[in-house]
C-alpha positions in Angstrom: 5.3 -0.9 -28.9 2.9 -2.2 -31.4 -0.9 -1.2 -31.0 -1.8 -4.8 -30.0 1.0 -5.5 -27.5 0.3 -2.1 -26.0 -3.7 -3.1 -25.6 -2.5 -6.5 -24.3 0.1 -5.1 -21.8 -2.6 -2.8 -20.6 -6.0 -4.9 -20.7 -5.6 -6.7 -17.3 -5.3 -2.9 -15.8 -8.3 -1.7 -17.3 -10.3 -4.6 -16.3 -9.3 -4.2 -12.9 -10.0 -0.5 -13.3 -13.4 -1.3 -14.2 -13.9 -3.7 -11.2 -12.7 -0.7 -9.2 -15.4 1.2 -10.0 -18.1 -0.6 -7.7 -15.5 0.6 -4.6 -16.9 4.6 -5.9 -20.5 2.9 -6.0 -19.9 2.0 -2.5 -19.1 5.0 -1.4 -21.9 7.0 -3.2 -23.8 4.2 -1.2 -22.7 4.7 2.1 -24.5 6.7 4.9 -22.6 9.8 6.9 -21.7 13.5 6.9 -18.1 13.2 6.9 -15.4 10.8 5.7 -15.4 8.9 8.9 -19.3 7.8 9.3 -19.1 7.0 5.4 -15.8 4.8 6.0 -17.9 3.0 9.1 -20.8 2.6 6.7 -18.6 1.3 3.4 -18.6 -1.9 5.0 -22.0 -2.8 5.0 -22.2 -1.1 1.0 -19.4 -3.1 -0.3 -21.5 -6.4 -0.6 -24.2 -4.9 -2.3 -21.9 -2.9 -4.7 -19.9 -5.7 -5.6 -23.6 -7.7 -6.0 -23.5 -6.4 -9.4 -21.0 -8.1 -12.1 -21.0 -5.3 -14.1 -18.9 -2.0 -13.5 -20.7 1.0 -12.9 -20.6 4.1 -15.1 -21.5 7.0 -12.8 -18.5 9.6 -13.3 -17.5 9.7 -9.8 -17.1 5.7 -10.1 -15.3 5.8 -13.2 -13.0 8.3 -11.9 -12.3 6.1 -8.5 -11.6 2.9 -11.0 -9.2 5.0 -13.2 -7.1 5.8 -10.2 -7.3 2.5 -9.0 -6.2 1.4 -12.2 -3.3 4.1 -12.7 -2.0 3.5 -9.3 -1.6 -0.4 -9.6 0.2 0.1 -13.2 2.6 2.5 -11.5 3.7 0.1 -8.5 4.0 -2.6 -11.2 6.5 -0.3 -13.2 8.4 0.5 -9.9 8.5 -2.8 -8.6 9.5 -4.0 -12.7 12.3 -1.1 -12.2 13.9 -1.9 -9.2 13.7 -5.5 -9.2 16.7 -7.8 -8.9 17.9 -10.2 -11.2 18.5 -13.9 -9.8 19.7 -17.1 -12.1 18.4 -19.6 -9.7 21.0 -22.7 -9.5 23.1 -21.2 -12.6 24.6 -18.2 -10.1 28.2 -19.1 -11.2 27.7 -20.5 -14.3 25.3 -22.5 -16.9 27.5 -25.2 -18.6 26.8 -28.3 -19.2 26.9 -30.9 -22.0 24.8 -31.4 -25.0 22.4 -34.2 -25.6 21.0 -35.5 -28.8 18.0 -33.0 -28.9 20.6 -30.9 -29.1 22.8 -32.0 -31.9 20.0 -33.4 -34.0 18.6 -30.5 -36.2 22.5 -30.7 -37.5 22.3 -34.2 -38.5 21.0 -35.4 -42.1 18.4 -38.1 -42.0 20.7 -39.6 -44.4 24.2 -41.0 -42.9 26.3 -40.7 -46.1 25.4 -36.8 -46.3 27.3 -36.1 -42.9 30.9 -35.4 -41.4 31.1 -38.1 -39.0 32.6 -36.2 -35.7 32.0 -38.7 -33.0 30.0 -41.9 -32.3 26.8 -39.9 -31.4 27.2 -36.7 -33.2 27.4 -35.8 -37.1 27.1 -32.7 -39.1 25.4 -32.5 -42.0 27.2 -31.5 -45.6 24.3 -29.5 -46.7 25.4 -25.8 -46.2 22.1 -24.5 -47.1 19.5 -26.4 -44.9 15.8 -26.1 -44.7 16.6 -23.8 -41.1 19.2 -21.4 -41.8 19.9 -21.2 -38.1 21.1 -25.0 -38.3 24.1 -23.9 -41.0 27.6 -24.1 -40.2 30.6 -24.1 -42.1 32.6 -27.6 -42.7 35.9 -26.4 -41.4 37.0 -28.6 -38.3 40.1 -28.2 -35.9 41.0 -31.5 -34.7 43.5 -31.6 -31.7 44.7 -34.6 -30.3 48.7 -35.4 -29.0 50.3 -38.8 -30.7 48.4 -41.6 -30.4 44.9 -40.1 -30.2 43.4 -41.8 -33.0 43.1 -38.7 -34.8 43.3 -40.8 -38.5 41.7 -43.9 -37.0 38.9 -41.7 -35.6 38.2 -39.1 -37.6 40.2 -39.1 -41.1 39.5 -42.4 -42.2 35.5 -42.6 -40.7 35.3 -39.0 -43.4 37.0 -40.5 -46.3 34.6 -43.7 -46.2 31.5 -41.4 -46.1 32.8 -40.7 -50.4 30.5 -37.5 -50.3 33.2 -35.4 -51.7 36.6 -35.0 -53.5 39.5 -35.4 -50.9 42.7 -33.8 -50.6 44.3 -35.9 -47.7 47.9 -35.1 -46.1 49.4 -38.6 -45.6 52.0 -38.8 -43.3 54.5 -42.2 -44.0 51.8 -43.0 -46.9 49.9 -45.3 -45.2 46.5 -44.3 -45.8 46.6 -44.4 -49.2 47.3 -48.1 -49.0 44.5 -48.8 -46.3 41.5 -46.8 -48.4 42.4 -46.3 -52.2 40.7 -50.1 -52.9 37.4 -48.2 -51.6 37.7 -44.9 -53.2 39.0 -46.7 -56.8 35.7 -49.1 -56.2 33.7 -45.9 -55.8 34.9 -44.8 -58.6 37.2 -42.4 -57.9 40.0 -40.5 -59.5 43.2 -41.2 -57.5 46.4 -39.3 -57.4 49.8 -39.5 -55.5 52.1 -36.8 -54.8 55.0 -39.0 -53.0 57.7 -36.8 -51.4 59.4 -39.4 -49.8 59.8 -41.9 -52.7 59.8 -39.6 -55.9 59.7 -42.7 -58.1 56.4 -43.6 -57.0 54.9 -40.4 -57.4 52.8 -38.4 -60.0 54.3 -35.3 -61.7 53.8 -32.4 -60.0 54.8 -28.7 -62.0 53.4 -25.7 -60.1 54.5 -23.9 -63.3 51.6 -25.5 -65.0 48.9 -24.0 -63.0 50.3 -20.0 -63.3 48.0 -18.1 -65.4 48.9 -14.5 -64.5 51.4 -12.1 -62.7 49.0 -12.6 -59.7 49.6 -16.5 -59.7 53.4 -15.7 -60.2 53.5 -13.5 -56.9 51.6 -16.3 -54.8 54.1 -19.1 -55.7 56.7 -17.0 -55.0 55.4 -16.0 -51.7 54.8 -19.6 -50.8 58.4 -20.8 -51.7 59.8 -18.0 -50.1 57.6 -18.6 -46.6 58.6 -22.6 -46.6 62.0 -22.8 -47.3 63.3 -20.3 -44.5 64.0 -22.3 -41.6 62.5 -21.8 -38.4 63.8 -18.7 -36.4 66.0 -17.6 -39.9 64.8 -14.1 -40.3 67.8 -12.1 -41.3 67.6 -9.0 -42.6 64.8 -8.8 -45.1 66.6 -6.8 -47.7 67.8 -10.7 -49.2 64.5 -11.9 -49.2 63.2 -9.0 -51.1 65.9 -9.3 -53.4 65.3 -13.0 -53.5 61.3 -12.4 -54.4 62.2 -10.0 -57.3 64.6 -12.4 -59.2 61.9 -15.3 -58.6 59.8 -13.3 -60.0 61.6 -12.3 -63.2 62.9 -15.8 -63.8 59.5 -17.4 -63.5 57.7 -14.5 -65.6 60.1 -15.1 -68.5 59.5 -18.4 -68.3 55.9 -18.6 -68.5 55.5 -15.9 -71.0 58.8 -16.4 -73.2 59.8 -20.4 -72.8 58.1 -23.3 -74.6 55.9 -25.2 -72.7 57.9 -28.2 -72.3 60.5 -25.7 -70.4 57.8 -24.2 -67.9 59.5 -25.8 -64.7 61.8 -25.6 -61.8 64.6 -26.9 -64.0 65.0 -24.4 -66.5 64.6 -21.8 -63.7 67.7 -23.4 -61.7 69.6 -24.0 -65.1 69.2 -19.8 -65.8 70.1 -19.5 -62.2 73.6 -21.9 -62.6 74.3 -19.3 -65.9 74.0 -15.7 -64.1 77.4 -15.0 -63.3 78.6 -12.1 -61.6 81.9 -10.3 -61.8 82.6 -8.0 -59.1 85.5 -6.4 -61.2 83.5 -6.0 -64.3 80.4 -4.0 -63.6 79.4 -4.1 -67.5 79.5 -7.9 -67.9 76.5 -9.4 -69.1 75.7 -13.2 -68.5 73.4 -15.1 -70.7 70.4 -14.4 -68.9 71.2 -10.7 -68.7 71.3 -11.1 -72.7 67.8 -12.4 -72.8 66.3 -9.5 -70.4 67.9 -7.3 -72.9 66.3 -9.2 -75.8 62.8 -9.0 -74.1 63.2 -5.3 -73.1 64.1 -4.7 -76.7 60.8 -6.5 -77.7 58.4 -5.4 -74.8 59.9 -3.1 -72.4 56.8 -3.1 -69.9 57.5 -6.9 -69.7 56.1 -8.0 -66.5 59.3 -9.8 -66.2 61.5 -6.9 -67.3 60.5 -4.9 -64.9 61.6 -7.1 -62.2 64.4 -7.6 -63.3 65.3 -4.4 -63.7 64.7 -3.8 -59.9 67.0 -6.8 -59.0 70.0 -5.6 -61.5 69.6 -2.3 -59.1 72.0 -4.6 -56.8 75.7 -5.0 -58.2 78.7 -6.7 -57.9 79.0 -8.3 -54.3 75.4 -7.9 -53.7 74.6 -9.6 -56.6 76.6 -12.3 -56.0 75.1 -12.4 -52.5 71.9 -13.1 -53.8 72.7 -15.8 -56.1 74.2 -17.5 -53.2 71.0 -17.2 -51.5 69.1 -18.4 -54.3 70.9 -21.4 -54.6 70.9 -22.3 -50.9 67.2 -21.8 -50.7 66.5 -23.7 -54.2 69.0 -26.7 -53.0 66.3 -29.4 -52.8 64.8 -28.3 -56.2 68.4 -29.2 -57.7 68.5 -33.1 -56.8 67.6 -34.9 -60.1 64.5 -37.3 -59.0 63.0 -33.6 -57.8 63.8 -32.0 -60.9 62.4 -34.7 -63.2 59.2 -34.8 -60.8 58.4 -31.2 -61.4 59.4 -31.6 -65.2 55.3 -31.6 -66.3 51.7 -32.0 -64.3 49.7 -35.1 -63.9 48.0 -33.6 -60.7 45.5 -31.5 -62.2 44.5 -29.7 -59.4 42.0 -27.2 -61.2 39.7 -30.4 -61.9 39.5 -31.5 -58.1 35.5 -29.6 -58.1 34.7 -31.3 -61.5 34.4 -34.8 -60.4 35.3 -36.8 -57.3 38.7 -37.2 -56.9 41.3 -38.2 -54.5 44.2 -36.6 -53.8 46.9 -38.1 -51.3 50.1 -36.4 -50.3 52.6 -38.2 -48.7 55.1 -36.7 -46.8 57.5 -37.9 -44.4 56.7 -37.1 -40.3 60.5 -36.8 -39.4 62.2 -35.1 -42.5 60.5 -31.7 -43.8 62.9 -30.9 -46.4 60.6 -31.3 -49.2 57.4 -30.1 -47.0 57.4 -27.3 -49.4 55.9 -29.0 -52.2 53.1 -29.9 -49.9 52.2 -26.6 -49.1 52.5 -25.2 -52.9 50.0 -28.0 -53.5 47.3 -26.6 -50.8 48.4 -22.9 -51.8 47.7 -23.3 -55.6 44.7 -25.8 -55.0 42.7 -23.0 -52.8 43.3 -20.4 -55.5 42.2 -22.6 -58.4 39.2 -24.1 -56.8 38.0 -20.8 -55.7 38.3 -19.0 -59.3 36.9 -22.3 -61.0 33.7 -21.9 -58.5 33.7 -18.0 -59.1 34.2 -18.0 -63.1 33.2 -21.2 -64.2 30.2 -22.7 -61.7 28.6 -18.9 -60.7 30.2 -19.3 -57.2 30.1 -23.0 -56.0 31.6 -26.1 -57.2 29.5 -29.1 -58.6 31.6 -31.3 -56.2 32.6 -30.6 -52.9 36.4 -30.6 -51.8 37.4 -31.1 -48.7 40.9 -31.4 -47.4 42.1 -33.5 -44.4 45.5 -31.9 -43.7 47.0 -34.4 -41.0 50.0 -32.8 -39.5 49.2 -29.3 -40.3 51.9 -27.8 -38.6 54.3 -29.8 -40.3 53.5 -29.1 -44.2 54.5 -25.5 -44.0 52.8 -22.0 -44.4 50.2 -21.9 -46.4 50.1 -17.9 -47.4 46.7 -16.1 -46.1 45.4 -19.2 -44.3 42.8 -17.0 -42.1 41.5 -15.7 -45.3 40.8 -18.3 -47.1 39.7 -20.3 -43.9 36.7 -17.5 -44.2 35.8 -17.4 -48.0 36.4 -21.1 -49.0 32.9 -22.3 -47.3 30.8 -20.3 -49.9 32.7 -22.2 -52.9 31.8 -25.7 -51.4 35.6 -26.0 -50.2 35.8 -27.0 -46.8 39.6 -27.9 -45.1 40.0 -29.7 -41.7 42.9 -29.0 -39.7 44.7 -31.7 -37.4 47.1 -30.6 -34.7 48.8 -32.2 -32.0 48.4 -29.3 -30.0 46.9 -25.8 -30.4 50.4 -24.2 -30.0 51.5 -25.5 -33.2 49.2 -23.1 -35.1 50.1 -20.3 -33.1 53.7 -21.1 -33.8 53.6 -21.0 -37.0 51.3 -18.4 -38.0 51.4 -16.2 -34.9 48.2 -13.8 -34.5 46.4 -15.4 -37.0 46.2 -18.1 -35.5 43.3 -17.3 -33.6 41.5 -16.0 -36.5 41.9 -19.6 -38.3 40.4 -21.4 -35.4 37.6 -19.0 -35.0 37.0 -20.2 -38.8 36.3 -23.6 -37.7 32.8 -24.0 -36.2 33.8 -27.5 -35.2 36.2 -28.5 -33.2 37.0 -32.0 -31.7 39.5 -32.7 -28.8 40.9 -36.2 -29.0 43.1 -36.6 -26.2 46.4 -34.4 -25.1 48.4 -33.5 -22.3 49.7 -29.5 -23.7 49.5 -27.5 -21.1 48.1 -24.4 -23.1 45.9 -26.2 -25.3 44.2 -28.2 -21.9 44.0 -24.5 -20.3 41.9 -22.6 -23.4 39.9 -25.9 -24.0 39.0 -25.7 -20.2 38.2 -21.9 -20.2 36.2 -22.4 -23.2 33.9 -25.3 -21.8 32.3 -22.7 -19.0 31.6 -22.8 -15.7 28.8 -24.7 -13.8 27.3 -24.3 -10.6 27.4 -26.7 -8.0 25.9 -27.3 -4.7 28.6 -27.9 -1.4 28.4 -28.2 2.3 30.8 -28.1 5.1 30.9 -29.5 8.3 32.4 -28.7 11.5 33.0 -29.8 15.1 33.9 -27.3 18.0 34.9 -29.5 21.2 34.9 -28.2 24.8 32.9 -28.6 27.9 30.2 -29.5 25.3 30.8 -30.7 21.6 29.1 -28.6 18.9 28.5 -29.7 15.3 27.7 -27.2 12.2 26.7 -27.4 8.8 26.5 -25.2 5.8 25.4 -25.2 2.6 26.4 -23.3 -0.3 26.8 -22.7 -4.2 30.2 -22.6 -6.2 31.2 -22.1 -9.6 33.6 -24.8 -11.1 35.2 -25.6 -14.6 33.2 -28.1 -16.3 35.8 -30.1 -16.7 39.7 -28.9 -15.3 42.7 -29.1 -16.6 43.3 -32.0 -14.2 40.0 -33.6 -16.0 41.2 -33.1 -19.3 44.8 -34.6 -18.8 42.9 -37.5 -17.6 40.2 -38.0 -20.4 39.1 -41.8 -21.2 41.5 -42.5 -24.3 37.9 -43.7 -25.6 36.3 -40.4 -24.8 36.3 -37.0 -26.8 35.0 -33.5 -26.7 33.1 -31.9 -29.4 32.4 -28.2 -29.4 30.0 -27.0 -32.5 29.4 -23.0 -32.4 25.9 -22.1 -30.5 26.0 -25.5 -29.3 27.1 -26.7 -25.7 29.9 -29.0 -25.8 29.4 -32.8 -26.2 31.4 -35.5 -24.2 31.1 -38.7 -26.4 32.8 -41.8 -27.5 35.0 -41.9 -30.5 33.6 -43.1 -33.9 33.9 -47.1 -33.6 35.6 -47.2 -37.2 34.1 -51.0 -37.4 30.9 -49.7 -37.3 31.0 -48.2 -40.5 28.9 -50.0 -43.9 32.5 -49.1 -45.8 34.8 -50.6 -43.4 34.7 -53.9 -45.1 36.2 -52.5 -47.9 39.7 -51.0 -46.1 42.8 -53.2 -45.8 41.9 -52.6 -41.7 39.4 -55.6 -42.3 41.2 -57.6 -44.8 44.8 -57.2 -46.1 43.5 -58.1 -49.4 42.0 -54.7 -49.9 45.6 -53.3 -49.6 45.5 -50.9 -52.7 48.7 -51.3 -54.9 50.0 -47.6 -56.0 52.5 -48.7 -58.2 50.2 -50.9 -60.6 47.3 -48.4 -60.0 49.9 -45.6 -61.2 51.0 -47.8 -64.5 47.3 -48.3 -65.8 46.2 -44.6 -65.2 46.5 -43.6 -68.6 44.1 -46.0 -69.8 41.2 -44.1 -71.4 37.6 -44.1 -70.4 34.7 -43.7 -72.6 33.6 -40.6 -71.4 37.4 -38.8 -71.4 38.5 -36.5 -73.8 42.0 -36.9 -75.3 44.2 -35.2 -78.3 45.3 -37.3 -81.1 48.9 -36.8 -82.7 49.9 -38.0 -86.1 53.5 -38.9 -86.6 55.0 -39.2 -89.9 58.6 -41.3 -90.5 60.6 -40.4 -93.4 61.9 -43.1 -95.6 65.5 -41.9 -95.1 65.2 -42.0 -91.3 67.3 -44.8 -89.6 
């Protein structure tokens, strides 16, 4: 204990002890030969002794004061040690809903610098506020059943804030039409990956973002995870064998093929030329010859080492592996998709450099091509983290927000539980939009709780999925309520009774949550009481007038924008190539 605190704690007992020295003085002044006679005369000497406000400094009187002070201190200590702990009116729980005063320290005074959560609650985008106690990560978990307004009440309002670069999952492709004009007006670069209609999409080539062996491994892991049907596990031998072959082929294409041939089309052509003859173990197909040449040049080449492991399987086994590869990559063998992945226009590694909006359009009925969306997110997180660390000293100049609608339907993002914890410091955040929390657990298994725990804000817009309602009800806590019971007994005489007591009750029961008003939502922010608030009224936003919701004339023409996207601006860098035509050329 600090000396100052020690002195202040014991000062009252010292003062009381000094006051009690007057008792010693009164005892000395009392007449009598024994204790009984002195006690009788003590009544008369006490007023005289205490008539002097100053303490007595006689040795006997000081001993009396010291004993009185010590006894009082001992009594207080024993009483405190054996004290009963009561929490009056919160015996069974102290849960309550938050107020405007609770959320005020977390809101940025400038409206545009906030994440819009509800009509009355917002969260500052500043990752380093003046008061460090109010710092929260920008990851948000949004749960709402079909028709609860996940797009209207959360995604659209936050797109209208225009404070970050955005990566938006856009089921059915309506969001880019409704908000594209606003983003273009604000100077955003708009990119579109359309997995419904490939002809209305920009090109995306995952090979363009491969820079090392670890990038190859990440791409293959993502490809395997999202092209395996639900519930189709089988023998891991075949999956591991496929991985070895994919890593070998992608490694060869990346390091040895010309830039224009670094794509999935080349990989498929190599697979198609890999003939295996069960009766002739010495037979070499064209791909075998390519790797033999590479081995002669560089025996320690990454692709050579992986291919050598694959070649340990021969005959019937090798043929089975190739059949599995062909079945898995069948979606990539579609002509339109091969053309889509020929080269890259998305420039994922530049989203943190300038304000950009990337719309990932996916089908809400068919998940065949959703693995492309998962690939984009996987490569995006890795590229942006590397850019933040290697180029910008740990933090991107422009915050990147990923608004992942239908998060459970895009496929699995490898190591998402780790990414959710690490992207915060690099000015990246993710908003996971689900219909029920059980979707996340079905996809990520034991890692789902870790992913949810890394979201400092959780927004429930309504729903009826039982496990979601039960978990939410438990997390809201219990409150203490007063109840009374009345009784009546009849006999020869009628008597009545009234009994008052306190009980614990969930702040909102499962039934309360299931019947939540359609205009209400529940917000949970780490460290704060939950909020029962109105959903955000999109029409009140200053930028609402630029949406197609307000005026159909604001509908964004994606095809027109893509047709003129190659027009150069004054601040853009570009390469100039000079081509000479010969006279004999026809």
